[in-house]
PDB file with SEQRES, HELIX, SHEET and CRYST1 records, atoms N, CA, C and O in Angstrom:
SEQRES   1 A   90  MET ALA GLU PHE LEU GLY SER MET LEU ASP ALA THR ARG          
SEQRES   2 A   90  ALA ASP ILE ASN ALA ALA TYR ARG SER LYS GLN ALA GLY          
SEQRES   3 A   90  GLY ARG ARG GLU VAL ASP LEU HIS ARG GLY ALA LEU ARG          
SEQRES   4 A   90  LEU THR ASP ALA ALA LEU ALA GLU LEU ARG GLY HIS ILE          
SEQRES   5 A   90  GLU ARG LEU ALA THR GLN PHE GLY ASP ARG ASP ALA PRO          
SEQRES   6 A   90  GLY VAL TRP THR ARG VAL VAL VAL THR VAL VAL ASP LEU          
SEQRES   7 A   90  GLN ASP ARG PRO SER PRO ASP ALA ALA PRO ARG ALA              
HELIX    1 AA1 ALA A    2  GLN A   24  1                                  23    
HELIX    2 AA2 ASP A   42  PHE A   59  1                                  18    
CRYST1    1.000    1.000    1.000  90.00  90.00  90.00 P 1           1          
ATOM      1  N   MET A   1      52.036 120.757 104.604  1.00  0.00           N  
ATOM      2  CA  MET A   1      52.235 120.913 105.989  1.00  0.00           C  
ATOM      3  C   MET A   1      53.285 120.101 106.538  1.00  0.00           C  
ATOM      4  O   MET A   1      54.011 120.556 107.422  1.00  0.00           O  
ATOM      5  N   ALA A   2      53.444 118.804 106.035  1.00  0.00           N  
ATOM      6  CA  ALA A   2      54.501 117.893 106.562  1.00  0.00           C  
ATOM      7  C   ALA A   2      55.891 118.452 106.308  1.00  0.00           C  
ATOM      8  O   ALA A   2      56.809 118.336 107.120  1.00  0.00           O  
ATOM      9  N   GLU A   3      56.001 119.102 105.064  1.00  0.00           N  
ATOM     10  CA  GLU A   3      57.392 119.724 104.710  1.00  0.00           C  
ATOM     11  C   GLU A   3      57.596 120.845 105.671  1.00  0.00           C  
ATOM     12  O   GLU A   3      58.689 120.906 106.235  1.00  0.00           O  
ATOM     13  N   PHE A   4      56.697 121.728 105.927  1.00  0.00           N  
ATOM     14  CA  PHE A   4      56.810 122.784 106.837  1.00  0.00           C  
ATOM     15  C   PHE A   4      57.266 122.406 108.245  1.00  0.00           C  
ATOM     16  O   PHE A   4      58.189 122.972 108.830  1.00  0.00           O  
ATOM     17  N   LEU A   5      56.544 121.404 108.736  1.00  0.00           N  
ATOM     18  CA  LEU A   5      56.783 120.861 110.083  1.00  0.00           C  
ATOM     19  C   LEU A   5      58.172 120.246 110.112  1.00  0.00           C  
ATOM     20  O   LEU A   5      58.918 120.459 111.067  1.00  0.00           O  
ATOM     21  N   GLY A   6      58.543 119.466 109.055  1.00  0.00           N  
ATOM     22  CA  GLY A   6      59.854 118.967 108.942  1.00  0.00           C  
ATOM     23  C   GLY A   6      60.927 120.041 108.959  1.00  0.00           C  
ATOM     24  O   GLY A   6      61.958 119.901 109.618  1.00  0.00           O  
ATOM     25  N   SER A   7      60.672 121.100 108.236  1.00  0.00           N  
ATOM     26  CA  SER A   7      61.699 122.157 108.299  1.00  0.00           C  
ATOM     27  C   SER A   7      61.768 122.830 109.716  1.00  0.00           C  
ATOM     28  O   SER A   7      62.854 123.200 110.163  1.00  0.00           O  
ATOM     29  N   MET A   8      60.627 122.982 110.402  1.00  0.00           N  
ATOM     30  CA  MET A   8      60.685 123.465 111.812  1.00  0.00           C  
ATOM     31  C   MET A   8      61.545 122.502 112.674  1.00  0.00           C  
ATOM     32  O   MET A   8      62.414 122.906 113.447  1.00  0.00           O  
ATOM     33  N   LEU A   9      61.258 121.298 112.495  1.00  0.00           N  
ATOM     34  CA  LEU A   9      62.106 120.356 113.320  1.00  0.00           C  
ATOM     35  C   LEU A   9      63.591 120.347 113.033  1.00  0.00           C  
ATOM     36  O   LEU A   9      64.416 120.277 113.944  1.00  0.00           O  
ATOM     37  N   ASP A  10      63.938 120.423 111.694  1.00  0.00           N  
ATOM     38  CA  ASP A  10      65.250 120.609 111.273  1.00  0.00           C  
ATOM     39  C   ASP A  10      65.918 121.792 111.911  1.00  0.00           C  
ATOM     40  O   ASP A  10      66.977 121.684 112.529  1.00  0.00           O  
ATOM     41  N   ALA A  11      65.208 123.046 111.731  1.00  0.00           N  
ATOM     42  CA  ALA A  11      65.765 124.151 112.351  1.00  0.00           C  
ATOM     43  C   ALA A  11      65.936 124.072 113.918  1.00  0.00           C  
ATOM     44  O   ALA A  11      66.918 124.563 114.475  1.00  0.00           O  
ATOM     45  N   THR A  12      64.978 123.459 114.560  1.00  0.00           N  
ATOM     46  CA  THR A  12      65.131 123.273 116.026  1.00  0.00           C  
ATOM     47  C   THR A  12      66.255 122.395 116.366  1.00  0.00           C  
ATOM     48  O   THR A  12      66.924 122.626 117.373  1.00  0.00           O  
ATOM     49  N   ARG A  13      66.532 121.312 115.524  1.00  0.00           N  
ATOM     50  CA  ARG A  13      67.662 120.340 115.769  1.00  0.00           C  
ATOM     51  C   ARG A  13      68.954 121.199 115.602  1.00  0.00           C  
ATOM     52  O   ARG A  13      69.863 121.112 116.427  1.00  0.00           O  
ATOM     53  N   ALA A  14      69.020 122.017 114.537  1.00  0.00           N  
ATOM     54  CA  ALA A  14      70.123 122.876 114.285  1.00  0.00           C  
ATOM     55  C   ALA A  14      70.414 123.825 115.491  1.00  0.00           C  
ATOM     56  O   ALA A  14      71.572 124.004 115.867  1.00  0.00           O  
ATOM     57  N   ASP A  15      69.336 124.440 116.099  1.00  0.00           N  
ATOM     58  CA  ASP A  15      69.489 125.274 117.148  1.00  0.00           C  
ATOM     59  C   ASP A  15      70.123 124.492 118.366  1.00  0.00           C  
ATOM     60  O   ASP A  15      71.097 124.964 118.952  1.00  0.00           O  
ATOM     61  N   ILE A  16      69.617 123.421 118.696  1.00  0.00           N  
ATOM     62  CA  ILE A  16      70.013 122.509 119.755  1.00  0.00           C  
ATOM     63  C   ILE A  16      71.457 122.197 119.700  1.00  0.00           C  
ATOM     64  O   ILE A  16      72.261 122.432 120.602  1.00  0.00           O  
ATOM     65  N   ASN A  17      71.761 121.540 118.341  1.00  0.00           N  
ATOM     66  CA  ASN A  17      73.129 121.185 118.205  1.00  0.00           C  
ATOM     67  C   ASN A  17      74.104 122.396 118.423  1.00  0.00           C  
ATOM     68  O   ASN A  17      75.103 122.284 119.133  1.00  0.00           O  
ATOM     69  N   ALA A  18      73.777 123.527 117.794  1.00  0.00           N  
ATOM     70  CA  ALA A  18      74.553 124.690 117.990  1.00  0.00           C  
ATOM     71  C   ALA A  18      74.895 124.906 119.378  1.00  0.00           C  
ATOM     72  O   ALA A  18      76.064 125.013 119.749  1.00  0.00           O  
ATOM     73  N   ALA A  19      73.805 124.977 120.224  1.00  0.00           N  
ATOM     74  CA  ALA A  19      73.962 125.306 121.544  1.00  0.00           C  
ATOM     75  C   ALA A  19      74.848 124.325 122.360  1.00  0.00           C  
ATOM     76  O   ALA A  19      75.646 124.740 123.200  1.00  0.00           O  
ATOM     77  N   TYR A  20      74.670 122.959 122.070  1.00  0.00           N  
ATOM     78  CA  TYR A  20      75.471 122.004 122.754  1.00  0.00           C  
ATOM     79  C   TYR A  20      77.001 122.054 122.288  1.00  0.00           C  
ATOM     80  O   TYR A  20      77.916 121.760 123.058  1.00  0.00           O  
ATOM     81  N   ARG A  21      77.214 122.475 120.881  1.00  0.00           N  
ATOM     82  CA  ARG A  21      78.534 122.517 120.422  1.00  0.00           C  
ATOM     83  C   ARG A  21      79.190 123.810 121.243  1.00  0.00           C  
ATOM     84  O   ARG A  21      80.342 123.721 121.666  1.00  0.00           O  
ATOM     85  N   SER A  22      78.485 124.884 121.424  1.00  0.00           N  
ATOM     86  CA  SER A  22      78.978 125.911 122.150  1.00  0.00           C  
ATOM     87  C   SER A  22      79.282 125.703 123.542  1.00  0.00           C  
ATOM     88  O   SER A  22      80.250 126.227 124.093  1.00  0.00           O  
ATOM     89  N   LYS A  23      78.382 124.868 124.165  1.00  0.00           N  
ATOM     90  CA  LYS A  23      78.663 124.408 125.593  1.00  0.00           C  
ATOM     91  C   LYS A  23      79.914 123.657 125.732  1.00  0.00           C  
ATOM     92  O   LYS A  23      80.721 123.928 126.621  1.00  0.00           O  
ATOM     93  N   GLN A  24      80.113 122.637 124.802  1.00  0.00           N  
ATOM     94  CA  GLN A  24      81.326 121.940 124.804  1.00  0.00           C  
ATOM     95  C   GLN A  24      82.576 122.716 124.580  1.00  0.00           C  
ATOM     96  O   GLN A  24      83.662 122.325 125.007  1.00  0.00           O  
ATOM     97  N   ALA A  25      82.406 123.895 123.861  1.00  0.00           N  
ATOM     98  CA  ALA A  25      83.505 124.712 123.658  1.00  0.00           C  
ATOM     99  C   ALA A  25      83.792 125.819 124.849  1.00  0.00           C  
ATOM    100  O   ALA A  25      84.667 126.683 124.798  1.00  0.00           O  
ATOM    101  N   GLY A  26      82.937 125.619 125.846  1.00  0.00           N  
ATOM    102  CA  GLY A  26      83.037 126.515 126.982  1.00  0.00           C  
ATOM    103  C   GLY A  26      82.044 127.599 126.999  1.00  0.00           C  
ATOM    104  O   GLY A  26      82.133 128.391 127.937  1.00  0.00           O  
ATOM    105  N   GLY A  27      81.193 127.761 126.202  1.00  0.00           N  
ATOM    106  CA  GLY A  27      80.216 128.783 126.094  1.00  0.00           C  
ATOM    107  C   GLY A  27      79.024 128.500 127.124  1.00  0.00           C  
ATOM    108  O   GLY A  27      78.978 127.457 127.775  1.00  0.00           O  
ATOM    109  N   ARG A  28      78.212 129.355 127.204  1.00  0.00           N  
ATOM    110  CA  ARG A  28      77.100 129.248 128.140  1.00  0.00           C  
ATOM    111  C   ARG A  28      75.850 129.451 127.404  1.00  0.00           C  
ATOM    112  O   ARG A  28      75.440 130.565 127.080  1.00  0.00           O  
ATOM    113  N   ARG A  29      75.227 128.293 127.135  1.00  0.00           N  
ATOM    114  CA  ARG A  29      73.781 128.341 126.428  1.00  0.00           C  
ATOM    115  C   ARG A  29      72.932 127.353 127.234  1.00  0.00           C  
ATOM    116  O   ARG A  29      73.376 126.301 127.696  1.00  0.00           O  
ATOM    117  N   GLU A  30      71.733 127.764 127.356  1.00  0.00           N  
ATOM    118  CA  GLU A  30      70.814 126.960 128.091  1.00  0.00           C  
ATOM    119  C   GLU A  30      69.930 126.201 127.107  1.00  0.00           C  
ATOM    120  O   GLU A  30      69.624 126.783 126.066  1.00  0.00           O  
ATOM    121  N   VAL A  31      69.482 124.947 127.328  1.00  0.00           N  
ATOM    122  CA  VAL A  31      68.657 124.223 126.492  1.00  0.00           C  
ATOM    123  C   VAL A  31      67.782 123.312 127.517  1.00  0.00           C  
ATOM    124  O   VAL A  31      68.267 122.476 128.279  1.00  0.00           O  
ATOM    125  N   ASP A  32      66.468 123.613 127.399  1.00  0.00           N  
ATOM    126  CA  ASP A  32      65.465 122.791 128.126  1.00  0.00           C  
ATOM    127  C   ASP A  32      64.509 122.183 127.098  1.00  0.00           C  
ATOM    128  O   ASP A  32      64.039 122.832 126.163  1.00  0.00           O  
ATOM    129  N   LEU A  33      64.234 120.801 127.354  1.00  0.00           N  
ATOM    130  CA  LEU A  33      63.366 120.147 126.536  1.00  0.00           C  
ATOM    131  C   LEU A  33      62.281 119.418 127.471  1.00  0.00           C  
ATOM    132  O   LEU A  33      62.598 118.721 128.435  1.00  0.00           O  
ATOM    133  N   HIS A  34      61.145 119.632 127.120  1.00  0.00           N  
ATOM    134  CA  HIS A  34      60.238 118.893 127.871  1.00  0.00           C  
ATOM    135  C   HIS A  34      59.242 118.228 126.877  1.00  0.00           C  
ATOM    136  O   HIS A  34      58.733 118.873 125.960  1.00  0.00           O  
ATOM    137  N   ARG A  35      59.002 116.996 127.083  1.00  0.00           N  
ATOM    138  CA  ARG A  35      58.074 116.246 126.240  1.00  0.00           C  
ATOM    139  C   ARG A  35      57.165 115.364 127.084  1.00  0.00           C  
ATOM    140  O   ARG A  35      57.699 114.573 127.861  1.00  0.00           O  
ATOM    141  N   GLY A  36      55.886 115.428 127.004  1.00  0.00           N  
ATOM    142  CA  GLY A  36      55.028 114.539 127.866  1.00  0.00           C  
ATOM    143  C   GLY A  36      53.595 114.455 127.112  1.00  0.00           C  
ATOM    144  O   GLY A  36      53.328 115.030 126.057  1.00  0.00           O  
ATOM    145  N   ALA A  37      52.846 113.738 127.758  1.00  0.00           N  
ATOM    146  CA  ALA A  37      51.388 113.553 127.152  1.00  0.00           C  
ATOM    147  C   ALA A  37      50.447 113.979 128.226  1.00  0.00           C  
ATOM    148  O   ALA A  37      50.657 113.629 129.387  1.00  0.00           O  
ATOM    149  N   LEU A  38      49.475 114.677 127.922  1.00  0.00           N  
ATOM    150  CA  LEU A  38      48.461 115.191 128.692  1.00  0.00           C  
ATOM    151  C   LEU A  38      47.125 114.844 128.268  1.00  0.00           C  
ATOM    152  O   LEU A  38      46.956 114.805 127.049  1.00  0.00           O  
ATOM    153  N   ARG A  39      46.130 114.580 129.018  1.00  0.00           N  
ATOM    154  CA  ARG A  39      44.793 114.203 128.654  1.00  0.00           C  
ATOM    155  C   ARG A  39      44.091 115.527 128.894  1.00  0.00           C  
ATOM    156  O   ARG A  39      44.002 116.008 130.024  1.00  0.00           O  
ATOM    157  N   LEU A  40      43.574 116.129 127.764  1.00  0.00           N  
ATOM    158  CA  LEU A  40      42.982 117.403 127.874  1.00  0.00           C  
ATOM    159  C   LEU A  40      41.574 117.459 127.331  1.00  0.00           C  
ATOM    160  O   LEU A  40      41.349 116.935 126.240  1.00  0.00           O  
ATOM    161  N   THR A  41      40.641 118.033 127.985  1.00  0.00           N  
ATOM    162  CA  THR A  41      39.248 118.291 127.462  1.00  0.00           C  
ATOM    163  C   THR A  41      39.363 119.432 126.522  1.00  0.00           C  
ATOM    164  O   THR A  41      40.400 120.094 126.475  1.00  0.00           O  
ATOM    165  N   ASP A  42      38.278 119.703 125.728  1.00  0.00           N  
ATOM    166  CA  ASP A  42      38.330 120.911 124.846  1.00  0.00           C  
ATOM    167  C   ASP A  42      38.574 122.042 125.663  1.00  0.00           C  
ATOM    168  O   ASP A  42      39.408 122.863 125.283  1.00  0.00           O  
ATOM    169  N   ALA A  43      37.895 122.223 126.855  1.00  0.00           N  
ATOM    170  CA  ALA A  43      38.116 123.463 127.649  1.00  0.00           C  
ATOM    171  C   ALA A  43      39.580 123.553 128.199  1.00  0.00           C  
ATOM    172  O   ALA A  43      40.189 124.622 128.225  1.00  0.00           O  
ATOM    173  N   ALA A  44      40.076 122.445 128.610  1.00  0.00           N  
ATOM    174  CA  ALA A  44      41.489 122.486 129.119  1.00  0.00           C  
ATOM    175  C   ALA A  44      42.473 122.835 127.985  1.00  0.00           C  
ATOM    176  O   ALA A  44      43.415 123.615 128.128  1.00  0.00           O  
ATOM    177  N   LEU A  45      42.161 122.170 126.821  1.00  0.00           N  
ATOM    178  CA  LEU A  45      43.064 122.648 125.657  1.00  0.00           C  
ATOM    179  C   LEU A  45      43.030 124.113 125.319  1.00  0.00           C  
ATOM    180  O   LEU A  45      44.039 124.720 124.961  1.00  0.00           O  
ATOM    181  N   ALA A  46      41.780 124.694 125.449  1.00  0.00           N  
ATOM    182  CA  ALA A  46      41.667 126.107 125.131  1.00  0.00           C  
ATOM    183  C   ALA A  46      42.323 126.931 126.227  1.00  0.00           C  
ATOM    184  O   ALA A  46      42.860 128.003 125.945  1.00  0.00           O  
ATOM    185  N   GLU A  47      42.296 126.479 127.426  1.00  0.00           N  
ATOM    186  CA  GLU A  47      42.989 127.210 128.473  1.00  0.00           C  
ATOM    187  C   GLU A  47      44.456 127.000 128.397  1.00  0.00           C  
ATOM    188  O   GLU A  47      45.195 127.936 128.703  1.00  0.00           O  
ATOM    189  N   LEU A  48      44.921 125.920 128.039  1.00  0.00           N  
ATOM    190  CA  LEU A  48      46.477 125.749 127.701  1.00  0.00           C  
ATOM    191  C   LEU A  48      46.841 126.690 126.713  1.00  0.00           C  
ATOM    192  O   LEU A  48      47.806 127.430 126.907  1.00  0.00           O  
ATOM    193  N   ARG A  49      46.111 126.748 125.575  1.00  0.00           N  
ATOM    194  CA  ARG A  49      46.489 127.614 124.452  1.00  0.00           C  
ATOM    195  C   ARG A  49      46.555 129.107 124.922  1.00  0.00           C  
ATOM    196  O   ARG A  49      47.411 129.907 124.544  1.00  0.00           O  
ATOM    197  N   GLY A  50      45.585 129.362 125.754  1.00  0.00           N  
ATOM    198  CA  GLY A  50      45.493 130.787 126.296  1.00  0.00           C  
ATOM    199  C   GLY A  50      46.768 131.060 127.172  1.00  0.00           C  
ATOM    200  O   GLY A  50      47.374 132.125 127.052  1.00  0.00           O  
ATOM    201  N   HIS A  51      47.123 130.199 127.954  1.00  0.00           N  
ATOM    202  CA  HIS A  51      48.287 130.335 128.807  1.00  0.00           C  
ATOM    203  C   HIS A  51      49.572 130.533 127.902  1.00  0.00           C  
ATOM    204  O   HIS A  51      50.382 131.421 128.169  1.00  0.00           O  
ATOM    205  N   ILE A  52      49.728 129.714 126.869  1.00  0.00           N  
ATOM    206  CA  ILE A  52      50.876 129.815 126.004  1.00  0.00           C  
ATOM    207  C   ILE A  52      50.783 131.294 125.279  1.00  0.00           C  
ATOM    208  O   ILE A  52      51.794 131.987 125.168  1.00  0.00           O  
ATOM    209  N   GLU A  53      49.697 131.658 124.871  1.00  0.00           N  
ATOM    210  CA  GLU A  53      49.587 132.963 124.332  1.00  0.00           C  
ATOM    211  C   GLU A  53      50.073 134.073 125.124  1.00  0.00           C  
ATOM    212  O   GLU A  53      50.783 134.983 124.696  1.00  0.00           O  
ATOM    213  N   ARG A  54      49.592 133.922 126.448  1.00  0.00           N  
ATOM    214  CA  ARG A  54      49.939 134.985 127.474  1.00  0.00           C  
ATOM    215  C   ARG A  54      51.372 134.965 127.740  1.00  0.00           C  
ATOM    216  O   ARG A  54      51.982 136.029 127.848  1.00  0.00           O  
ATOM    217  N   LEU A  55      51.970 133.812 127.856  1.00  0.00           N  
ATOM    218  CA  LEU A  55      53.375 133.771 128.062  1.00  0.00           C  
ATOM    219  C   LEU A  55      54.268 134.292 126.958  1.00  0.00           C  
ATOM    220  O   LEU A  55      55.305 134.917 127.180  1.00  0.00           O  
ATOM    221  N   ALA A  56      53.804 133.998 125.751  1.00  0.00           N  
ATOM    222  CA  ALA A  56      54.530 134.624 124.513  1.00  0.00           C  
ATOM    223  C   ALA A  56      54.379 136.076 124.537  1.00  0.00           C  
ATOM    224  O   ALA A  56      55.324 136.780 124.181  1.00  0.00           O  
ATOM    225  N   THR A  57      53.249 136.599 124.935  1.00  0.00           N  
ATOM    226  CA  THR A  57      52.948 137.992 124.945  1.00  0.00           C  
ATOM    227  C   THR A  57      53.875 138.672 126.090  1.00  0.00           C  
ATOM    228  O   THR A  57      54.538 139.690 125.897  1.00  0.00           O  
ATOM    229  N   GLN A  58      53.825 138.011 127.217  1.00  0.00           N  
ATOM    230  CA  GLN A  58      54.611 138.557 128.421  1.00  0.00           C  
ATOM    231  C   GLN A  58      56.082 138.676 128.242  1.00  0.00           C  
ATOM    232  O   GLN A  58      56.745 139.626 128.659  1.00  0.00           O  
ATOM    233  N   PHE A  59      56.575 137.593 127.559  1.00  0.00           N  
ATOM    234  CA  PHE A  59      58.124 137.536 127.407  1.00  0.00           C  
ATOM    235  C   PHE A  59      58.559 137.809 126.063  1.00  0.00           C  
ATOM    236  O   PHE A  59      59.740 137.639 125.758  1.00  0.00           O  
ATOM    237  N   GLY A  60      57.622 138.259 125.151  1.00  0.00           N  
ATOM    238  CA  GLY A  60      58.000 138.610 123.755  1.00  0.00           C  
ATOM    239  C   GLY A  60      58.358 139.921 123.318  1.00  0.00           C  
ATOM    240  O   GLY A  60      58.172 140.295 122.160  1.00  0.00           O  
ATOM    241  N   ASP A  61      58.941 140.734 124.342  1.00  0.00           N  
ATOM    242  CA  ASP A  61      59.432 142.053 124.081  1.00  0.00           C  
ATOM    243  C   ASP A  61      60.644 142.004 123.247  1.00  0.00           C  
ATOM    244  O   ASP A  61      61.726 141.698 123.750  1.00  0.00           O  
ATOM    245  N   ARG A  62      60.514 142.303 121.932  1.00  0.00           N  
ATOM    246  CA  ARG A  62      61.807 142.230 121.057  1.00  0.00           C  
ATOM    247  C   ARG A  62      62.722 143.319 121.408  1.00  0.00           C  
ATOM    248  O   ARG A  62      63.871 143.224 120.977  1.00  0.00           O  
ATOM    249  N   ASP A  63      62.404 144.349 122.126  1.00  0.00           N  
ATOM    250  CA  ASP A  63      63.375 145.471 122.411  1.00  0.00           C  
ATOM    251  C   ASP A  63      63.989 145.284 123.817  1.00  0.00           C  
ATOM    252  O   ASP A  63      64.854 146.048 124.245  1.00  0.00           O  
ATOM    253  N   ALA A  64      63.493 144.209 124.533  1.00  0.00           N  
ATOM    254  CA  ALA A  64      64.037 144.101 125.793  1.00  0.00           C  
ATOM    255  C   ALA A  64      65.548 143.541 125.758  1.00  0.00           C  
ATOM    256  O   ALA A  64      65.951 142.821 124.844  1.00  0.00           O  
ATOM    257  N   PRO A  65      66.363 143.959 126.878  1.00  0.00           N  
ATOM    258  CA  PRO A  65      67.773 143.385 126.874  1.00  0.00           C  
ATOM    259  C   PRO A  65      67.672 141.875 127.184  1.00  0.00           C  
ATOM    260  O   PRO A  65      66.732 141.384 127.808  1.00  0.00           O  
ATOM    261  N   GLY A  66      68.656 141.224 126.723  1.00  0.00           N  
ATOM    262  CA  GLY A  66      68.812 139.794 127.007  1.00  0.00           C  
ATOM    263  C   GLY A  66      69.294 139.045 125.897  1.00  0.00           C  
ATOM    264  O   GLY A  66      69.631 139.589 124.845  1.00  0.00           O  
ATOM    265  N   VAL A  67      69.342 137.733 126.101  1.00  0.00           N  
ATOM    266  CA  VAL A  67      69.811 136.794 124.948  1.00  0.00           C  
ATOM    267  C   VAL A  67      68.641 136.394 124.171  1.00  0.00           C  
ATOM    268  O   VAL A  67      67.587 136.120 124.745  1.00  0.00           O  
ATOM    269  N   TRP A  68      68.774 136.336 122.757  1.00  0.00           N  
ATOM    270  CA  TRP A  68      67.723 135.873 121.953  1.00  0.00           C  
ATOM    271  C   TRP A  68      67.578 134.324 122.202  1.00  0.00           C  
ATOM    272  O   TRP A  68      68.537 133.557 122.127  1.00  0.00           O  
ATOM    273  N   THR A  69      66.309 133.937 122.503  1.00  0.00           N  
ATOM    274  CA  THR A  69      66.094 132.479 122.839  1.00  0.00           C  
ATOM    275  C   THR A  69      64.937 131.917 121.989  1.00  0.00           C  
ATOM    276  O   THR A  69      63.860 132.511 121.942  1.00  0.00           O  
ATOM    277  N   ARG A  70      65.154 130.803 121.336  1.00  0.00           N  
ATOM    278  CA  ARG A  70      64.093 130.228 120.602  1.00  0.00           C  
ATOM    279  C   ARG A  70      63.249 129.406 121.382  1.00  0.00           C  
ATOM    280  O   ARG A  70      63.761 128.593 122.152  1.00  0.00           O  
ATOM    281  N   VAL A  71      61.887 129.522 121.273  1.00  0.00           N  
ATOM    282  CA  VAL A  71      60.889 128.753 122.031  1.00  0.00           C  
ATOM    283  C   VAL A  71      60.070 127.963 120.989  1.00  0.00           C  
ATOM    284  O   VAL A  71      59.575 128.523 120.011  1.00  0.00           O  
ATOM    285  N   VAL A  72      59.963 126.834 121.197  1.00  0.00           N  
ATOM    286  CA  VAL A  72      59.095 125.918 120.327  1.00  0.00           C  
ATOM    287  C   VAL A  72      58.101 125.180 121.302  1.00  0.00           C  
ATOM    288  O   VAL A  72      58.477 124.413 122.189  1.00  0.00           O  
ATOM    289  N   VAL A  73      56.815 125.495 121.039  1.00  0.00           N  
ATOM    290  CA  VAL A  73      55.836 124.628 121.769  1.00  0.00           C  
ATOM    291  C   VAL A  73      54.945 123.987 120.837  1.00  0.00           C  
ATOM    292  O   VAL A  73      54.437 124.671 119.949  1.00  0.00           O  
ATOM    293  N   THR A  74      54.693 122.748 120.931  1.00  0.00           N  
ATOM    294  CA  THR A  74      53.796 121.956 120.064  1.00  0.00           C  
ATOM    295  C   THR A  74      52.749 121.248 120.865  1.00  0.00           C  
ATOM    296  O   THR A  74      53.047 120.539 121.826  1.00  0.00           O  
ATOM    297  N   VAL A  75      51.481 121.451 120.450  1.00  0.00           N  
ATOM    298  CA  VAL A  75      50.381 120.833 121.091  1.00  0.00           C  
ATOM    299  C   VAL A  75      49.677 120.100 119.956  1.00  0.00           C  
ATOM    300  O   VAL A  75      49.039 120.694 119.086  1.00  0.00           O  
ATOM    301  N   VAL A  76      49.835 118.715 120.013  1.00  0.00           N  
ATOM    302  CA  VAL A  76      49.247 117.753 118.982  1.00  0.00           C  
ATOM    303  C   VAL A  76      48.374 116.755 119.625  1.00  0.00           C  
ATOM    304  O   VAL A  76      48.810 116.062 120.544  1.00  0.00           O  
ATOM    305  N   ASP A  77      47.188 116.644 119.201  1.00  0.00           N  
ATOM    306  CA  ASP A  77      46.398 115.566 119.658  1.00  0.00           C  
ATOM    307  C   ASP A  77      46.841 114.303 119.237  1.00  0.00           C  
ATOM    308  O   ASP A  77      46.957 114.148 118.021  1.00  0.00           O  
ATOM    309  N   LEU A  78      47.144 113.268 120.060  1.00  0.00           N  
ATOM    310  CA  LEU A  78      47.619 111.931 119.754  1.00  0.00           C  
ATOM    311  C   LEU A  78      46.452 110.957 119.300  1.00  0.00           C  
ATOM    312  O   LEU A  78      46.690 109.813 118.913  1.00  0.00           O  
ATOM    313  N   GLN A  79      45.282 111.444 119.367  1.00  0.00           N  
ATOM    314  CA  GLN A  79      44.105 110.591 118.952  1.00  0.00           C  
ATOM    315  C   GLN A  79      43.036 111.539 118.405  1.00  0.00           C  
ATOM    316  O   GLN A  79      43.200 112.750 118.556  1.00  0.00           O  
ATOM    317  N   ASP A  80      41.994 111.085 117.804  1.00  0.00           N  
ATOM    318  CA  ASP A  80      40.918 111.877 117.370  1.00  0.00           C  
ATOM    319  C   ASP A  80      40.202 112.420 118.618  1.00  0.00           C  
ATOM    320  O   ASP A  80      39.978 111.740 119.619  1.00  0.00           O  
ATOM    321  N   ARG A  81      39.853 113.755 118.456  1.00  0.00           N  
ATOM    322  CA  ARG A  81      39.131 114.431 119.616  1.00  0.00           C  
ATOM    323  C   ARG A  81      37.696 114.109 119.352  1.00  0.00           C  
ATOM    324  O   ARG A  81      37.299 114.157 118.188  1.00  0.00           O  
ATOM    325  N   PRO A  82      36.824 113.765 120.383  1.00  0.00           N  
ATOM    326  CA  PRO A  82      35.498 113.503 120.179  1.00  0.00           C  
ATOM    327  C   PRO A  82      34.735 114.757 119.786  1.00  0.00           C  
ATOM    328  O   PRO A  82      35.141 115.876 120.099  1.00  0.00           O  
ATOM    329  N   SER A  83      33.588 114.542 119.074  1.00  0.00           N  
ATOM    330  CA  SER A  83      32.942 115.795 118.677  1.00  0.00           C  
ATOM    331  C   SER A  83      32.291 116.323 119.907  1.00  0.00           C  
ATOM    332  O   SER A  83      32.030 115.569 120.845  1.00  0.00           O  
ATOM    333  N   PRO A  84      32.007 117.669 119.933  1.00  0.00           N  
ATOM    334  CA  PRO A  84      31.517 118.374 121.049  1.00  0.00           C  
ATOM    335  C   PRO A  84      30.189 117.841 121.502  1.00  0.00           C  
ATOM    336  O   PRO A  84      29.887 117.983 122.688  1.00  0.00           O  
ATOM    337  N   ASP A  85      29.321 117.211 120.630  1.00  0.00           N  
ATOM    338  CA  ASP A  85      28.060 116.692 120.981  1.00  0.00           C  
ATOM    339  C   ASP A  85      27.935 115.256 121.412  1.00  0.00           C  
ATOM    340  O   ASP A  85      26.876 114.735 121.764  1.00  0.00           O  
ATOM    341  N   ALA A  86      29.146 114.639 121.355  1.00  0.00           N  
ATOM    342  CA  ALA A  86      29.296 113.183 121.907  1.00  0.00           C  
ATOM    343  C   ALA A  86      29.080 113.151 123.347  1.00  0.00           C  
ATOM    344  O   ALA A  86      29.484 114.067 124.063  1.00  0.00           O  
ATOM    345  N   ALA A  87      28.456 112.130 123.805  1.00  0.00           N  
ATOM    346  CA  ALA A  87      28.269 111.800 125.205  1.00  0.00           C  
ATOM    347  C   ALA A  87      29.594 111.665 125.984  1.00  0.00           C  
ATOM    348  O   ALA A  87      30.496 111.038 125.429  1.00  0.00           O  
ATOM    349  N   PRO A  88      29.798 112.155 127.142  1.00  0.00           N  
ATOM    350  CA  PRO A  88      31.090 111.830 127.781  1.00  0.00           C  
ATOM    351  C   PRO A  88      31.222 110.480 128.262  1.00  0.00           C  
ATOM    352  O   PRO A  88      30.229 109.855 128.634  1.00  0.00           O  
ATOM    353  N   ARG A  89      32.496 109.938 128.284  1.00  0.00           N  
ATOM    354  CA  ARG A  89      32.688 108.540 128.691  1.00  0.00           C  
ATOM    355  C   ARG A  89      32.895 108.569 130.177  1.00  0.00           C  
ATOM    356  O   ARG A  89      33.447 109.519 130.732  1.00  0.00           O  
ATOM    357  N   ALA A  90      32.440 107.500 130.821  1.00  0.00           N  
ATOM    358  CA  ALA A  90      32.510 107.337 132.236  1.00  0.00           C  
ATOM    359  C   ALA A  90      33.831 106.857 132.639  1.00  0.00           C  
ATOM    360  O   ALA A  90      34.078 106.657 133.829  1.00  0.00           O  
TER     361      ALA A  90                                                      
END                                                                             
């Protein structure tokens, strides 16, 4: 898994570098990067994943006109998620 994720990050880095080289040469490429941390309950995590899936479906028409755009979304727990039967913390 670590090798696969490393390959994904390398490919994403290559995409971003190519876009910025193109911009420096006068091309028009858009790059947006968002990184943040959210505190998500199990229900909120499921809802977020649902929203991501709906966005991918809504904008994922491969036959639509436009510019091919790479989208990478990563949702990673930064700590162990409590078991579903654990009492909530106050």
